[in-house]
A tleap script that builds the chain and sets N, CA, C and O, in Angstrom:
source leaprc.protein.ff14SB
mol = sequence {
  NMET GLN SER THR LEU ILE GLN VAL ILE GLN
  LEU VAL PHE TYR LEU TRP GLN LEU MET LEU
  LEU ALA ARG ILE LEU LEU SER TRP VAL GLN
  VAL ASP PRO TYR ASN PRO ILE VAL GLN PHE
  LEU PHE SER VAL THR GLU PRO ILE LEU ARG
  PRO LEU ARG GLU LEU LEU PRO GLN THR GLY
  MET PHE ASP PHE SER PRO LEU VAL ALA ILE
  ILE LEU ALA GLN VAL VAL GLN ILE VAL LEU
  VAL GLN VAL ILE ARG SER LEU CPHE
}
set mol.1.N position { 88.878 98.145 135.005 }
set mol.1.CA position { 88.849 96.746 135.415 }
set mol.1.C position { 89.918 96.468 136.466 }
set mol.1.O position { 89.651 95.815 137.475 }
set mol.2.N position { 91.126 96.966 136.227 }
set mol.2.CA position { 92.228 96.726 137.159 }
set mol.2.C position { 91.909 97.292 138.544 }
set mol.2.O position { 92.083 96.614 139.557 }
set mol.3.N position { 91.442 98.535 138.575 }
set mol.3.CA position { 91.177 99.154 139.875 }
set mol.3.C position { 90.023 98.466 140.593 }
set mol.3.O position { 90.035 98.366 141.820 }
set mol.4.N position { 89.033 97.993 139.854 }
set mol.4.CA position { 87.911 97.282 140.474 }
set mol.4.C position { 88.381 95.967 141.086 }
set mol.4.O position { 87.993 95.631 142.205 }
set mol.5.N position { 89.201 95.233 140.371 }
set mol.5.CA position { 89.729 93.972 140.876 }
set mol.5.C position { 90.593 94.210 142.108 }
set mol.5.O position { 90.512 93.457 143.078 }
set mol.6.N position { 91.400 95.227 142.074 }
set mol.6.CA position { 92.245 95.555 143.224 }
set mol.6.C position { 91.379 95.933 144.418 }
set mol.6.O position { 91.661 95.525 145.544 }
set mol.7.N position { 90.335 96.703 144.183 }
set mol.7.CA position { 89.437 97.090 145.272 }
set mol.7.C position { 88.733 95.876 145.888 }
set mol.7.O position { 88.561 95.804 147.105 }
set mol.8.N position { 88.331 94.933 145.048 }
set mol.8.CA position { 87.676 93.726 145.548 }
set mol.8.C position { 88.652 92.922 146.407 }
set mol.8.O position { 88.293 92.458 147.489 }
set mol.9.N position { 89.873 92.759 145.930 }
set mol.9.CA position { 90.888 92.027 146.688 }
set mol.9.C position { 91.153 92.713 148.029 }
set mol.9.O position { 91.219 92.054 149.066 }
set mol.10.N position { 91.303 94.023 148.004 }
set mol.10.CA position { 91.555 94.747 149.238 }
set mol.10.C position { 90.376 94.632 150.196 }
set mol.10.O position { 90.574 94.517 151.405 }
set mol.11.N position { 89.157 94.664 149.673 }
set mol.11.CA position { 87.974 94.526 150.511 }
set mol.11.C position { 87.905 93.138 151.153 }
set mol.11.O position { 87.611 93.016 152.342 }
set mol.12.N position { 88.173 92.105 150.373 }
set mol.12.CA position { 88.139 90.736 150.896 }
set mol.12.C position { 89.156 90.567 152.015 }
set mol.12.O position { 88.840 90.008 153.066 }
set mol.13.N position { 90.375 91.048 151.794 }
set mol.13.CA position { 91.400 90.927 152.827 }
set mol.13.C position { 91.046 91.764 154.061 }
set mol.13.O position { 91.278 91.331 155.190 }
set mol.14.N position { 90.494 92.942 153.852 }
set mol.14.CA position { 90.094 93.806 154.967 }
set mol.14.C position { 89.006 93.127 155.802 }
set mol.14.O position { 89.082 93.114 157.031 }
set mol.15.N position { 87.999 92.565 155.138 }
set mol.15.CA position { 86.912 91.894 155.856 }
set mol.15.C position { 87.423 90.675 156.620 }
set mol.15.O position { 86.998 90.426 157.748 }
set mol.16.N position { 88.338 89.910 156.005 }
set mol.16.CA position { 88.891 88.734 156.681 }
set mol.16.C position { 89.683 89.159 157.918 }
set mol.16.O position { 89.608 88.515 158.965 }
set mol.17.N position { 90.436 90.237 157.790 }
set mol.17.CA position { 91.200 90.716 158.939 }
set mol.17.C position { 90.276 91.234 160.047 }
set mol.17.O position { 90.577 91.072 161.229 }
set mol.18.N position { 89.162 91.850 159.670 }
set mol.18.CA position { 88.178 92.269 160.680 }
set mol.18.C position { 87.574 91.061 161.391 }
set mol.18.O position { 87.376 91.093 162.605 }
set mol.19.N position { 87.283 90.006 160.649 }
set mol.19.CA position { 86.742 88.797 161.258 }
set mol.19.C position { 87.769 88.166 162.197 }
set mol.19.O position { 87.417 87.663 163.264 }
set mol.20.N position { 89.018 88.196 161.802 }
set mol.20.CA position { 90.078 87.669 162.660 }
set mol.20.C position { 90.196 88.511 163.933 }
set mol.20.O position { 90.353 87.965 165.025 }
set mol.21.N position { 90.121 89.817 163.797 }
set mol.21.CA position { 90.160 90.691 164.967 }
set mol.21.C position { 88.970 90.417 165.888 }
set mol.21.O position { 89.120 90.389 167.109 }
set mol.22.N position { 87.794 90.216 165.303 }
set mol.22.CA position { 86.607 89.894 166.112 }
set mol.22.C position { 86.817 88.583 166.858 }
set mol.22.O position { 86.432 88.459 168.021 }
set mol.23.N position { 87.417 87.617 166.202 }
set mol.23.CA position { 87.679 86.335 166.859 }
set mol.23.C position { 88.672 86.502 168.005 }
set mol.23.O position { 88.519 85.889 169.061 }
set mol.24.N position { 89.683 87.328 167.794 }
set mol.24.CA position { 90.656 87.591 168.862 }
set mol.24.C position { 89.953 88.222 170.060 }
set mol.24.O position { 90.154 87.800 171.199 }
set mol.25.N position { 89.139 89.221 169.803 }
set mol.25.CA position { 88.433 89.896 170.898 }
set mol.25.C position { 87.474 88.952 171.609 }
set mol.25.O position { 87.346 89.002 172.832 }
set mol.26.N position { 86.802 88.095 170.854 }
set mol.26.CA position { 85.881 87.134 171.469 }
set mol.26.C position { 86.610 86.099 172.319 }
set mol.26.O position { 86.032 85.544 173.253 }
set mol.27.N position { 87.873 85.838 172.002 }
set mol.27.CA position { 88.628 84.854 172.778 }
set mol.27.C position { 88.950 85.370 174.175 }
set mol.27.O position { 89.329 84.591 175.049 }
set mol.28.N position { 88.806 86.662 174.392 }
set mol.28.CA position { 89.086 87.241 175.708 }
set mol.28.C position { 87.904 87.175 176.644 }
set mol.28.O position { 88.051 87.418 177.842 }
set mol.29.N position { 86.734 86.853 176.126 }
set mol.29.CA position { 85.524 86.793 176.952 }
set mol.29.C position { 84.859 85.435 176.778 }
set mol.29.O position { 85.145 84.697 175.836 }
set mol.30.N position { 83.980 85.130 177.696 }
set mol.30.CA position { 83.225 83.876 177.620 }
set mol.30.C position { 82.107 84.040 176.589 }
set mol.30.O position { 81.237 84.895 176.750 }
set mol.31.N position { 82.127 83.225 175.534 }
set mol.31.CA position { 81.094 83.285 174.509 }
set mol.31.C position { 80.471 81.911 174.335 }
set mol.31.O position { 81.067 80.890 174.678 }
set mol.32.N position { 79.281 81.907 173.805 }
set mol.32.CA position { 78.576 80.666 173.516 }
set mol.32.C position { 79.155 80.078 172.231 }
set mol.32.O position { 78.999 80.680 171.169 }
set mol.33.N position { 79.817 78.923 172.293 }
set mol.33.CA position { 80.411 78.346 171.080 }
set mol.33.C position { 79.376 77.904 170.054 }
set mol.33.O position { 79.725 77.634 168.905 }
set mol.34.N position { 78.116 77.827 170.450 }
set mol.34.CA position { 77.059 77.424 169.524 }
set mol.34.C position { 76.376 78.609 168.856 }
set mol.34.O position { 75.488 78.431 168.022 }
set mol.35.N position { 76.789 79.806 169.218 }
set mol.35.CA position { 76.264 81.009 168.584 }
set mol.35.C position { 76.648 80.991 167.109 }
set mol.35.O position { 77.812 80.746 166.790 }
set mol.36.N position { 75.716 81.239 166.209 }
set mol.36.CA position { 76.015 81.181 164.767 }
set mol.36.C position { 77.113 82.163 164.333 }
set mol.36.O position { 77.897 81.859 163.434 }
set mol.37.N position { 77.166 83.322 164.963 }
set mol.37.CA position { 78.210 84.286 164.597 }
set mol.37.C position { 79.578 83.771 165.017 }
set mol.37.O position { 80.544 83.871 164.261 }
set mol.38.N position { 79.658 83.223 166.214 }
set mol.38.CA position { 80.916 82.663 166.705 }
set mol.38.C position { 81.343 81.497 165.823 }
set mol.38.O position { 82.516 81.384 165.469 }
set mol.39.N position { 80.412 80.640 165.473 }
set mol.39.CA position { 80.738 79.507 164.601 }
set mol.39.C position { 81.206 79.983 163.230 }
set mol.39.O position { 82.137 79.411 162.663 }
set mol.40.N position { 80.571 81.022 162.690 }
set mol.40.CA position { 80.983 81.559 161.396 }
set mol.40.C position { 82.407 82.121 161.472 }
set mol.40.O position { 83.240 81.831 160.613 }
set mol.41.N position { 82.677 82.919 162.497 }
set mol.41.CA position { 84.022 83.484 162.643 }
set mol.41.C position { 85.066 82.380 162.774 }
set mol.41.O position { 86.156 82.471 162.209 }
set mol.42.N position { 84.721 81.345 163.521 }
set mol.42.CA position { 85.641 80.224 163.691 }
set mol.42.C position { 85.874 79.518 162.356 }
set mol.42.O position { 87.012 79.194 162.016 }
set mol.43.N position { 84.812 79.281 161.607 }
set mol.43.CA position { 84.953 78.547 160.344 }
set mol.43.C position { 85.704 79.348 159.284 }
set mol.43.O position { 86.322 78.764 158.393 }
set mol.44.N position { 85.658 80.672 159.368 }
set mol.44.CA position { 86.343 81.506 158.382 }
set mol.44.C position { 87.822 81.689 158.732 }
set mol.44.O position { 88.657 81.810 157.835 }
set mol.45.N position { 88.150 81.710 160.011 }
set mol.45.CA position { 89.526 81.999 160.418 }
set mol.45.C position { 90.355 80.756 160.753 }
set mol.45.O position { 91.574 80.764 160.583 }
set mol.46.N position { 89.718 79.712 161.218 }
set mol.46.CA position { 90.457 78.525 161.666 }
set mol.46.C position { 91.271 77.842 160.570 }
set mol.46.O position { 92.363 77.358 160.869 }
set mol.47.N position { 90.806 77.772 159.311 }
set mol.47.CA position { 91.630 77.121 158.281 }
set mol.47.C position { 93.007 77.778 158.080 }
set mol.47.O position { 93.931 77.126 157.594 }
set mol.48.N position { 93.147 79.032 158.440 }
set mol.48.CA position { 94.446 79.697 158.350 }
set mol.48.C position { 95.198 79.585 159.673 }
set mol.48.O position { 96.413 79.389 159.686 }
set mol.49.N position { 94.482 79.710 160.772 }
set mol.49.CA position { 95.143 79.714 162.081 }
set mol.49.C position { 95.676 78.350 162.487 }
set mol.49.O position { 96.752 78.265 163.079 }
set mol.50.N position { 94.953 77.289 162.184 }
set mol.50.CA position { 95.375 75.950 162.609 }
set mol.50.C position { 96.759 75.582 162.071 }
set mol.50.O position { 97.612 75.161 162.853 }
set mol.51.N position { 97.016 75.724 160.761 }
set mol.51.CA position { 98.365 75.384 160.277 }
set mol.51.C position { 99.452 76.288 160.866 }
set mol.51.O position { 100.576 75.845 161.103 }
set mol.52.N position { 99.107 77.553 161.099 }
set mol.52.CA position { 100.094 78.456 161.696 }
set mol.52.C position { 100.421 78.039 163.129 }
set mol.52.O position { 101.578 78.102 163.545 }
set mol.53.N position { 99.409 77.613 163.881 }
set mol.53.CA position { 99.647 77.134 165.247 }
set mol.53.C position { 100.573 75.926 165.248 }
set mol.53.O position { 101.404 75.773 166.143 }
set mol.54.N position { 100.426 75.074 164.247 }
set mol.54.CA position { 101.278 73.889 164.174 }
set mol.54.C position { 102.714 74.247 163.814 }
set mol.54.O position { 103.646 73.558 164.229 }
set mol.55.N position { 102.900 75.312 163.050 }
set mol.55.CA position { 104.243 75.733 162.654 }
set mol.55.C position { 104.971 76.528 163.733 }
set mol.55.O position { 106.187 76.414 163.887 }
set mol.56.N position { 104.219 77.329 164.475 }
set mol.56.CA position { 104.827 78.196 165.483 }
set mol.56.C position { 105.175 77.403 166.735 }
set mol.56.O position { 104.489 76.439 167.075 }
set mol.57.N position { 106.247 77.809 167.423 }
set mol.57.CA position { 106.590 77.120 168.674 }
set mol.57.C position { 105.561 77.422 169.766 }
set mol.57.O position { 104.921 78.474 169.758 }
set mol.58.N position { 105.415 76.496 170.690 }
set mol.58.CA position { 104.501 76.673 171.814 }
set mol.58.C position { 104.995 77.828 172.691 }
set mol.58.O position { 106.176 77.891 173.033 }
set mol.59.N position { 104.105 78.721 173.045 }
set mol.59.CA position { 104.476 79.873 173.867 }
set mol.59.C position { 103.615 79.949 175.120 }
set mol.59.O position { 103.318 81.039 175.610 }
set mol.60.N position { 103.225 78.819 175.625 }
set mol.60.CA position { 102.399 78.815 176.827 }
set mol.60.C position { 100.981 79.219 176.513 }
set mol.60.O position { 100.345 78.647 175.629 }
set mol.61.N position { 100.481 80.211 177.238 }
set mol.61.CA position { 99.090 80.604 177.062 }
set mol.61.C position { 98.888 81.617 175.948 }
set mol.61.O position { 97.748 81.974 175.654 }
set mol.62.N position { 99.947 82.088 175.323 }
set mol.62.CA position { 99.831 83.079 174.253 }
set mol.62.C position { 99.787 82.396 172.896 }
set mol.62.O position { 100.581 81.500 172.608 }
set mol.63.N position { 98.848 82.832 172.069 }
set mol.63.CA position { 98.715 82.301 170.713 }
set mol.63.C position { 99.058 83.427 169.734 }
set mol.63.O position { 98.296 84.379 169.569 }
set mol.64.N position { 100.213 83.296 169.095 }
set mol.64.CA position { 100.666 84.327 168.173 }
set mol.64.C position { 100.200 84.073 166.734 }
set mol.64.O position { 100.518 84.856 165.838 }
set mol.65.N position { 99.463 83.006 166.508 }
set mol.65.CA position { 99.020 82.695 165.143 }
set mol.65.C position { 98.147 83.792 164.530 }
set mol.65.O position { 98.280 84.041 163.331 }
set mol.66.N position { 97.258 84.465 165.279 }
set mol.66.CA position { 96.491 85.554 164.642 }
set mol.66.C position { 97.380 86.712 164.182 }
set mol.66.O position { 97.139 87.300 163.128 }
set mol.67.N position { 98.397 87.033 164.964 }
set mol.67.CA position { 99.315 88.103 164.572 }
set mol.67.C position { 100.066 87.724 163.302 }
set mol.67.O position { 100.192 88.536 162.385 }
set mol.68.N position { 100.557 86.508 163.249 }
set mol.68.CA position { 101.254 86.028 162.062 }
set mol.68.C position { 100.297 85.990 160.874 }
set mol.68.O position { 100.686 86.329 159.756 }
set mol.69.N position { 99.056 85.580 161.103 }
set mol.69.CA position { 98.064 85.522 160.023 }
set mol.69.C position { 97.785 86.902 159.451 }
set mol.69.O position { 97.658 87.056 158.236 }
set mol.70.N position { 97.689 87.908 160.313 }
set mol.70.CA position { 97.442 89.269 159.835 }
set mol.70.C position { 98.622 89.756 159.001 }
set mol.70.O position { 98.431 90.350 157.939 }
set mol.71.N position { 99.826 89.511 159.471 }
set mol.71.CA position { 101.018 89.928 158.722 }
set mol.71.C position { 101.081 89.210 157.379 }
set mol.71.O position { 101.338 89.836 156.351 }
set mol.72.N position { 100.848 87.903 157.384 }
set mol.72.CA position { 100.864 87.144 156.129 }
set mol.72.C position { 99.768 87.612 155.177 }
set mol.72.O position { 99.999 87.703 153.971 }
set mol.73.N position { 98.587 87.908 155.696 }
set mol.73.CA position { 97.489 88.386 154.853 }
set mol.73.C position { 97.860 89.708 154.194 }
set mol.73.O position { 97.562 89.928 153.020 }
set mol.74.N position { 98.504 90.577 154.946 }
set mol.74.CA position { 98.905 91.858 154.370 }
set mol.74.C position { 99.969 91.677 153.295 }
set mol.74.O position { 99.940 92.359 152.270 }
set mol.75.N position { 100.899 90.769 153.520 }
set mol.75.CA position { 101.936 90.492 152.512 }
set mol.75.C position { 101.304 89.909 151.253 }
set mol.75.O position { 101.628 90.332 150.143 }
set mol.76.N position { 100.406 88.944 151.418 }
set mol.76.CA position { 99.744 88.329 150.267 }
set mol.76.C position { 98.922 89.369 149.510 }
set mol.76.O position { 98.907 89.375 148.279 }
set mol.77.N position { 98.251 90.231 150.230 }
set mol.77.CA position { 97.465 91.278 149.587 }
set mol.77.C position { 98.362 92.201 148.763 }
set mol.77.O position { 98.030 92.525 147.622 }
set mol.78.N position { 99.465 92.615 149.312 }
set mol.78.CA position { 100.391 93.496 148.595 }
set mol.78.C position { 100.922 92.809 147.345 }
set mol.78.O position { 100.988 93.419 146.278 }
set mol.79.N position { 101.296 91.551 147.473 }
set mol.79.CA position { 101.818 90.804 146.321 }
set mol.79.C position { 100.752 90.664 145.248 }
set mol.79.O position { 101.033 90.881 144.069 }
set mol.80.N position { 99.532 90.304 145.633 }
set mol.80.CA position { 98.455 90.162 144.650 }
set mol.80.C position { 98.180 91.472 143.911 }
set mol.80.O position { 98.001 91.483 142.693 }
set mol.81.N position { 98.149 92.552 144.648 }
set mol.81.CA position { 97.894 93.851 144.027 }
set mol.81.C position { 99.022 94.210 143.060 }
set mol.81.O position { 98.766 94.731 141.974 }
set mol.82.N position { 100.251 93.938 143.444 }
set mol.82.CA position { 101.384 94.237 142.559 }
set mol.82.C position { 101.352 93.366 141.300 }
set mol.82.O position { 101.659 93.840 140.206 }
set mol.83.N position { 100.984 92.106 141.456 }
set mol.83.CA position { 100.881 91.217 140.289 }
set mol.83.C position { 99.796 91.706 139.346 }
set mol.83.O position { 99.993 91.734 138.131 }
set mol.84.N position { 98.668 92.086 139.891 }
set mol.84.CA position { 97.572 92.592 139.045 }
set mol.84.C position { 97.989 93.862 138.327 }
set mol.84.O position { 97.718 94.024 137.138 }
set mol.85.N position { 98.640 94.753 139.036 }
set mol.85.CA position { 99.105 95.998 138.407 }
set mol.85.C position { 100.119 95.731 137.303 }
set mol.85.O position { 100.128 96.429 136.289 }
set mol.86.N position { 100.964 94.737 137.489 }
set mol.86.CA position { 101.965 94.430 136.464 }
set mol.86.C position { 101.343 93.745 135.244 }
set mol.86.O position { 101.878 93.834 134.139 }
set mol.87.N position { 100.220 93.068 135.445 }
set mol.87.CA position { 99.564 92.371 134.328 }
set mol.87.C position { 98.809 93.334 133.417 }
set mol.87.O position { 98.636 93.057 132.230 }
set mol.88.N position { 98.366 94.446 133.956 }
set mol.88.CA position { 97.562 95.380 133.167 }
set mol.88.C position { 98.367 96.546 132.716 }
set mol.88.O position { 97.846 97.431 132.038 }
savepdb mol mol.pdb
quit
């Protein structure tokens, strides 16, 4: 049970980070904002990125919120896995 739960958590975080990476890559090219895939990626990643953008200082044309989000996601994943391991 413990290993299955840990695997699910790791998979969820991995998939979210892949979606965030896809969003970063899409931001470098012109995409149709009405495309369902683009809208899905935006809806999955924006709830985390928006508050981070508000917390981080303005850096001109560079948006460091995805980098911070990836680092925070990895920290949260590590903490969750350690908590689960300590509970079982």
